[in-house]
N, C-alpha and C positions, 0 to 999 in steps of 0.2 A: 905646467904648473905656474901658479900665481900667487905672489905674495901680497897681501892685503894689508893695509892699516887701516884700523877701524877707530872713527872719533864720533863724539856727539857733544853737544852744550858748550861749544866753545866760547860761546857769550863775547865775542870780539877778541879773543885772546888766542894766540898762536905762536909759541915763543921757539927758541932754539933748541930747548930740553926736549920738546915734543918733535922737533925735524930731526934730531939726532937719531931719536928712536925709530923714526920712520924712513931713516935714510934708505935703506936697501928695499921698501917696499916697491911694486909695481905700480900699485894705485891706492888712492885712499876712499874709502865710503864715509861719509858723514851722515849721522842720523838725526839732523836738525838742530835747530837753535845756533846756525852759525853767528849771527849777531848782526853783520852787516856786511855790504858788498866788498868792502876793503878785505876783510879777514876771507871772503870765499874767494877773492882773486890771491891772496897772498897764497893760500891752500892749492888753488888749481895751477899756481905758476910753478909750484914745488913740485907738484905730481899730479897725474892725471886723477881728476875728481867725479865720484857719483855722489850725489847728494839729494836730499829731501828737505823741504821746509819744517821750520818748527813754530810753535807757538808765539817766539817773540821775534820773528824774522819778519823783516817790513814788507811793505807792497814791491820793492824792486825785487828782493829774492823770491818772493811768492810768483811773481811774475815769470822767473827764469826759472825756478825750481817746480816741482810736482808735490804732492800730499805723500805719495807713495811711489817706490820705483819697484817694478819687478823685471828682473833680468837672469840670464843663464850665463854662468862662467864655467868651464871646464867639466861641464856635467851636471852642476850643482843650481838648482833653482833657488834665487833669493829673492826674498822680500823685506824692504826696508820701509819704515814709517817713524815718524816721530813719537807721537803718543801711541804707544802698543799695548803695552802690559806685558805680561810674561805667563808662561805655562800655568793653568788653572785661574789666571786672572788677567784675562785678554780684554781690551778695551772693545767696544763692540764694532766700530769699524775694521780695527785689526781682525777680530775673531771672524766677521763675514770674508775679509780679504784671504785670511788663512785657510777657511772651508773651500772658499771658490777655488784658489790658485794651486793649493796644497804644496807649498814650497818646502825646500829641504833645510833651509836656512832662512831663519825670522831676525830681522835687526829691528830694534828700537832703541829710542833714547830716552829723553825726558825727564826720568826720576832720579838723574844724577847718583843713581846706585849701579857698580858694576855686576852685572849677572851672567852667568853661562850656565844654561840649563837645558838639559834633554827633554822633551815633550813626547813620552811614548805614545800617548793618546793620538798625537797628531803627527807623529814619526818625524819631528824635526828639531833641530838645534836652535836655541834661542841665545843671542848674545846681546847684552845692553853693555856698551862700553863705559858707562858711568858718565862723567863730566870732566873734560880736559882743560876747561876754561877757570877762571877765578871766581865769577860770581855765582851764588847760590847757597845752599845750608851744607853741602858736602865739605869734608876736612882734608881729604884727599883728591887729587887730580889723577884721573886715570884714562889710559888709552890702550887699546889692544892691536895685535897684529898676528897674523896667522897664514898658513898656506892653504891653497885649494890645489890638490893634486888628482886630476880625474874626478872622481865622486868623493875623495877623501878630505875632510877639514880638519886639518892638523898642525901641530908645531904652534899651538896657541899660548902666547905669551903676553905678559901684563903688564904696563909700566905705570908706575904710580911716584907722584911728587907731593909733598906737602903744600897746601894751598897758601 
């Protein structure tokens, strides 16, 4: 079993409130727009980190991170990209990657809108954790944590705070 913390759109902001919510996770996944290398280092020093770069991330982060990550964990194939869309409205690159790799779990960020949706056509769970940072149009900061036990994605919890 793995406990996962899921973030997106920190935009250079990772505070103690978020750390408290994530204190019991085994690793953190970040779906892009980290903001800067200092924020990346703060998060990766706190917990093991898997991350992709987002559209605001500078050349230093783009040098160290990929546009998308594909990995297996506990029998679940995960695809993570920053700009991905959601079931019924996938972005072009994400749609192609989903069709080719056939993930069980598709994670994206960018929209600053929390979404958890099952795509019956693609047989995958989509999660966008919203935005945990303070920059953007969102009024509520959000983060997600969940467990993967074998092929089961379970115990999903959402953290919210006023921006």
